[in-house]
DSSP file (Angstrom, degrees, kcal/mol; ACC not computed):
  #  RESIDUE AA STRUCTURE BP1 BP2  ACC     N-H-->O    O-->H-N    N-H-->O    O-->H-N    TCO  KAPPA ALPHA  PHI   PSI    X-CA   Y-CA   Z-CA
    1    1 A M              0   0    0      0, 0.0     2,-0.3     0, 0.0     0, 0.0   0.000 360.0 360.0 360.0 135.3    2.7   40.6   45.3
    2    2 A L        -     0   0    0      1,-0.1     2,-0.1     3,-0.0     3,-0.1  -0.642 360.0-124.9 -85.6 139.6    1.0   40.9   48.7
    3    3 A G        -     0   0    0     -2,-0.3     2,-0.2     1,-0.1    -1,-0.1  -0.412  34.0 -93.1 -78.2 159.7   -2.7   42.0   48.8
    4    4 A M        -     0   0    0     -2,-0.1     2,-0.3     1,-0.1    -1,-0.1  -0.528  40.2-121.4 -74.5 137.3   -3.8   45.0   50.8
    5    5 A A        -     0   0    0     -2,-0.2     2,-0.5     1,-0.1    -1,-0.1  -0.592  25.5-117.5 -78.1 141.2   -5.0   44.2   54.3
    6    6 A E        -     0   0    0     -2,-0.3     2,-0.5     1,-0.0    -1,-0.1  -0.688  22.3-130.3 -81.8 126.7   -8.5   45.2   55.1
    7    7 A L        -     0   0    0     -2,-0.5     2,-0.6     2,-0.0    -1,-0.0  -0.659  20.2-152.2 -76.7 125.0   -8.8   47.8   57.9
    8    8 A I        -     0   0    0     -2,-0.5     2,-0.7    19,-0.0    21,-0.1  -0.884   5.2-160.3-104.1 119.6  -11.3   46.6   60.4
    9    9 A L        -     0   0    0     -2,-0.6     2,-0.4    19,-0.2    19,-0.3  -0.885   6.2-157.8-103.6 113.5  -13.1   49.3   62.3
   10   10 A W        -     0   0    0     -2,-0.7     2,-0.4    17,-0.1    17,-0.2  -0.754   8.0-162.7 -90.4 133.6  -14.7   48.1   65.5
   11   11 A K  E     -A   26   0A   0     15,-3.0    15,-2.7    -2,-0.4     2,-0.2  -0.912  19.9-116.7-117.6 143.7  -17.6   50.2   66.9
   12   12 A Q  E     -A   25   0A   0     -2,-0.4     2,-0.3    13,-0.2    13,-0.2  -0.551  34.3-176.1 -79.5 144.0  -19.0   50.1   70.4
   13   13 A I  E     -A   24   0A   0     11,-2.8    11,-2.5    -2,-0.2     2,-0.4  -0.994  11.6-158.9-141.4 146.1  -22.6   49.1   70.8
   14   14 A T  E     +A   23   0A   0     -2,-0.3     2,-0.3     9,-0.2     9,-0.2  -0.977  11.7 176.3-127.0 139.8  -24.9   48.8   73.7
   15   15 A A  E     -A   22   0A   0      7,-2.4     7,-3.0    -2,-0.4     2,-0.4  -0.898  24.4-124.8-135.1 163.8  -28.1   46.8   74.1
   16   16 A E  E     +A   21   0A   0     -2,-0.3     2,-0.4     5,-0.2     5,-0.2  -0.930  24.3 176.1-115.2 137.0  -30.5   46.2   76.9
   17   17 A L  E >  S-A   20   0A   0      3,-2.5     3,-1.7    -2,-0.4    -2,-0.0  -0.958  73.8 -17.9-140.2 120.5  -31.5   42.8   78.2
   18   18 A N  T 3  S-     0   0    0     -2,-0.4     3,-0.1     1,-0.3    -1,-0.0   0.857 128.3 -51.0  54.5  39.4  -33.8   42.3   81.2
   19   19 A G  T 3  S+     0   0    0      1,-0.2     2,-0.4     0, 0.0    -1,-0.3   0.503 116.5 111.6  82.5   3.2  -33.3   45.9   82.3
   20   20 A H  E <   -A   17   0A   0     -3,-1.7    -3,-2.5     2,-0.0     2,-0.4  -0.922  64.7-130.2-115.2 136.4  -29.5   45.7   82.2
   21   21 A A  E     -A   16   0A   0     -2,-0.4     2,-0.4    -5,-0.2    -5,-0.2  -0.670  24.5-169.3 -80.3 133.1  -27.2   47.5   79.7
   22   22 A V  E     -A   15   0A   0     -7,-3.0    -7,-2.4    -2,-0.4     2,-0.4  -0.962   3.5-156.8-123.2 145.8  -24.7   45.3   78.0
   23   23 A T  E     +A   14   0A   0     46,-0.4     2,-0.3    -2,-0.4    -9,-0.2  -0.931  21.6 144.4-126.0 143.7  -21.8   46.5   75.9
   24   24 A G  E     -A   13   0A   0    -11,-2.5   -11,-2.8    -2,-0.4     2,-0.4  -0.890  40.3-101.2-154.9-172.4  -19.7   45.0   73.1
   25   25 A L  E     -AB  12  37A   0     12,-2.6    12,-2.9    -2,-0.3     2,-0.3  -0.920  31.6-173.6-120.6 147.8  -17.9   45.8   69.9
   26   26 A Y  E     -AB  11  36A   0    -15,-2.7   -15,-3.0    -2,-0.4     2,-0.3  -0.976   7.8-176.4-139.4 155.9  -19.0   45.1   66.3
   27   27 A C  E     - B   0  35A   0      8,-1.9     8,-2.4    -2,-0.3     2,-0.4  -0.974  15.7-143.8-143.4 158.7  -17.7   45.4   62.9
   28   28 A A  E     - B   0  34A   0    -19,-0.3     6,-0.2    -2,-0.3   -19,-0.2  -0.992  18.4-144.7-123.5 127.9  -19.2   44.7   59.4
   29   29 A S    >   -     0   0    0      4,-2.3     3,-1.7    -2,-0.4     4,-0.1  -0.423  27.9-108.9 -87.0 165.5  -17.0   43.3   56.7
   30   30 A R  T 3  S+     0   0    0      1,-0.3    -1,-0.1     2,-0.1    -2,-0.0   0.803 120.1  61.6 -59.8 -29.6  -17.2   44.1   52.9
   31   31 A E  T 3  S-     0   0    0      2,-0.1    -1,-0.3     1,-0.0    16,-0.1   0.467 123.2-105.0 -79.7  -1.7  -18.7   40.6   52.4
   32   32 A G  S <  S+     0   0    0     -3,-1.7    15,-3.4     1,-0.3     2,-0.5   0.789  72.5 142.0  84.8  29.6  -21.7   41.6   54.7
   33   33 A L  E     - C   0  46A   0     13,-0.2    -4,-2.3    -4,-0.1     2,-0.5  -0.907  35.7-157.1-105.1 126.6  -20.7   39.7   57.8
   34   34 A V  E     -BC  28  45A   0     11,-3.1    11,-2.2    -2,-0.5     2,-0.4  -0.882   9.7-170.6-103.2 131.2  -21.4   41.3   61.1
   35   35 A T  E     -BC  27  44A   0     -8,-2.4    -8,-1.9    -2,-0.5     2,-0.4  -0.980   5.2-167.1-123.9 133.0  -19.3   40.2   64.1
   36   36 A V  E     -BC  26  43A   0      7,-2.9     7,-2.3    -2,-0.4     2,-0.4  -0.948  10.1-171.7-115.3 137.6  -20.0   41.2   67.7
   37   37 A R  E     +BC  25  42A   0    -12,-2.9   -12,-2.6    -2,-0.4     5,-0.2  -0.984  10.0 178.3-132.8 148.1  -17.4   40.5   70.4
   38   38 A T        -     0   0    0      3,-2.8     3,-0.1    -2,-0.4   -14,-0.1  -0.749  52.4 -90.7-127.4 175.5  -17.4   40.8   74.1
   39   39 A P  S    S+     0   0    0      0, 0.0    30,-0.1     0, 0.0     3,-0.1   0.710 126.1  40.2 -63.2 -15.8  -14.6   40.0   76.6
   40   40 A Y  S    S-     0   0    0     28,-0.5     2,-0.3     1,-0.3    29,-0.1   0.695 124.6 -20.9-108.5 -23.2  -16.1   36.5   76.9
   41   41 A D        -     0   0    0     27,-0.4    -3,-2.8    -3,-0.1     2,-0.3  -0.959  52.0-131.6-169.9 178.6  -17.1   35.4   73.3
   42   42 A S  E     -C   37   0A   0     -2,-0.3     2,-0.3    -5,-0.2    -5,-0.2  -0.954  12.0-165.8-144.5 162.9  -18.0   36.6   69.8
   43   43 A K  E     -C   36   0A   0     -7,-2.3    -7,-2.9    -2,-0.3     2,-0.3  -0.990   4.3-161.4-152.6 143.3  -20.8   35.8   67.3
   44   44 A S  E     +C   35   0A   0     -2,-0.3     2,-0.3    -9,-0.2    -9,-0.2  -0.916   9.1 174.4-130.4 154.8  -21.2   36.5   63.6
   45   45 A R  E     -C   34   0A   0    -11,-2.2   -11,-3.1    -2,-0.3     2,-0.1  -0.978  33.7-106.1-156.4 145.9  -24.1   36.7   61.2
   46   46 A Q  E     -C   33   0A   0     -2,-0.3     2,-0.5   -13,-0.2   -13,-0.2  -0.468  35.8-115.8 -70.6 142.3  -24.6   37.6   57.5
   47   47 A L        +     0   0    0    -15,-3.4     2,-0.3    -2,-0.1    -1,-0.1  -0.701  37.2 176.7 -75.5 123.0  -26.4   40.9   56.8
   48   48 A V  S    S-     0   0    0     -2,-0.5     3,-0.1     3,-0.1    -1,-0.0  -0.709  71.2 -42.6-132.9  83.2  -29.6   40.0   55.0
   49   49 A G  S    S+     0   0    0     -2,-0.3     2,-0.3     1,-0.2    -2,-0.1   0.600 113.8 102.1  76.2  10.7  -31.6   43.2   54.3
   50   50 A S  S    S-     0   0    0      2,-0.0    -1,-0.2     3,-0.0     2,-0.2  -0.863  77.0-101.1-123.8 160.7  -30.9   44.7   57.8
   51   51 A A     >  -     0   0    0     -2,-0.3     4,-2.0     1,-0.1     3,-0.3  -0.493  31.8-118.6 -78.5 150.4  -28.6   47.4   58.9
   52   52 A A  H  > S+     0   0    0      1,-0.2     4,-2.8     2,-0.2     5,-0.2   0.892 111.2  53.7 -56.0 -47.2  -25.4   46.4   60.7
   53   53 A P  H  > S+     0   0    0      0, 0.0     4,-2.1     0, 0.0    -1,-0.2   0.865 108.2  51.1 -61.5 -33.8  -26.1   48.1   64.0
   54   54 A L  H  > S+     0   0    0     -3,-0.3     4,-1.9     2,-0.2    -2,-0.2   0.939 112.7  44.6 -68.0 -45.8  -29.5   46.3   64.2
   55   55 A I  H  X S+     0   0    0     -4,-2.0     4,-2.6     1,-0.2     5,-0.2   0.909 112.2  54.4 -64.3 -39.0  -27.9   42.9   63.6
   56   56 A A  H  X S+     0   0    0     -4,-2.8     4,-2.7     1,-0.2    -2,-0.2   0.910 107.1  49.1 -61.6 -42.1  -25.1   43.7   66.1
   57   57 A R  H  X S+     0   0    0     -4,-2.1     4,-2.2     2,-0.2    -1,-0.2   0.892 111.2  50.3 -66.0 -36.9  -27.6   44.6   68.8
   58   58 A I  H  X S+     0   0    0     -4,-1.9     4,-2.1     2,-0.2    -2,-0.2   0.949 112.8  46.2 -62.3 -47.9  -29.5   41.3   68.2
   59   59 A L  H  X S+     0   0    0     -4,-2.6     4,-2.5     1,-0.2    -2,-0.2   0.885 111.7  51.6 -63.2 -39.4  -26.2   39.3   68.4
   60   60 A L  H  X S+     0   0    0     -4,-2.7     4,-2.4     1,-0.2    -1,-0.2   0.903 109.6  49.5 -65.7 -40.1  -25.2   41.2   71.6
   61   61 A R  H  X S+     0   0    0     -4,-2.2     4,-2.5     2,-0.2    -1,-0.2   0.885 109.7  51.7 -64.4 -39.1  -28.5   40.4   73.2
   62   62 A E  H  X S+     0   0    0     -4,-2.1     4,-1.4     2,-0.2    -2,-0.2   0.926 110.9  48.1 -63.6 -44.4  -28.0   36.7   72.3
   63   63 A L  H  <>S+     0   0    0     -4,-2.5     5,-3.2     1,-0.2     6,-0.3   0.906 112.3  49.0 -62.2 -41.1  -24.5   36.7   73.8
   64   64 A A  H ><5S+     0   0    0     -4,-2.4     3,-1.7     4,-0.2     5,-0.3   0.898 107.1  54.1 -65.4 -39.4  -25.9   38.3   77.0
   65   65 A A  H 3<5S+     0   0    0     -4,-2.5    -1,-0.2     1,-0.3    -2,-0.2   0.803 108.8  50.7 -64.9 -26.7  -28.7   35.8   77.2
   66   66 A D  T 3<5S-     0   0    0     -4,-1.4    -1,-0.3    -5,-0.2    -2,-0.2   0.367 121.7-110.1 -88.0   4.0  -26.1   33.0   77.1
   67   67 A G  T < 5S+     0   0    0     -3,-1.7    -3,-0.2    -5,-0.1    -2,-0.1   0.715  88.5 115.0  77.9  19.6  -24.1   34.8   79.9
   68   68 A K      <       0   0    0     -5,-3.2   -28,-0.5    -6,-0.2   -27,-0.4  -0.003 360.0 360.0-116.5  29.5  -21.3   35.8   77.6
   69   69 A A              0   0    0     -6,-0.3   -46,-0.4    -5,-0.3    -5,-0.2   0.315 360.0 360.0-133.7 360.0  -21.6   39.6   77.6
């Protein structure tokens, strides 16, 4: 018997870095993993006592600082 596939809902997010707006997509899994993706890269982190949008903005800023957003 095949298991049910998990529907992944990606949400758009915007963050600011050095006065510039950067945009990406993020999702949060049932296991508490937040993933942010841009056209150039992606980054994930476990939720540990913080809301998914907050973690997503942090990850998006990190990607932008590395030139990947």
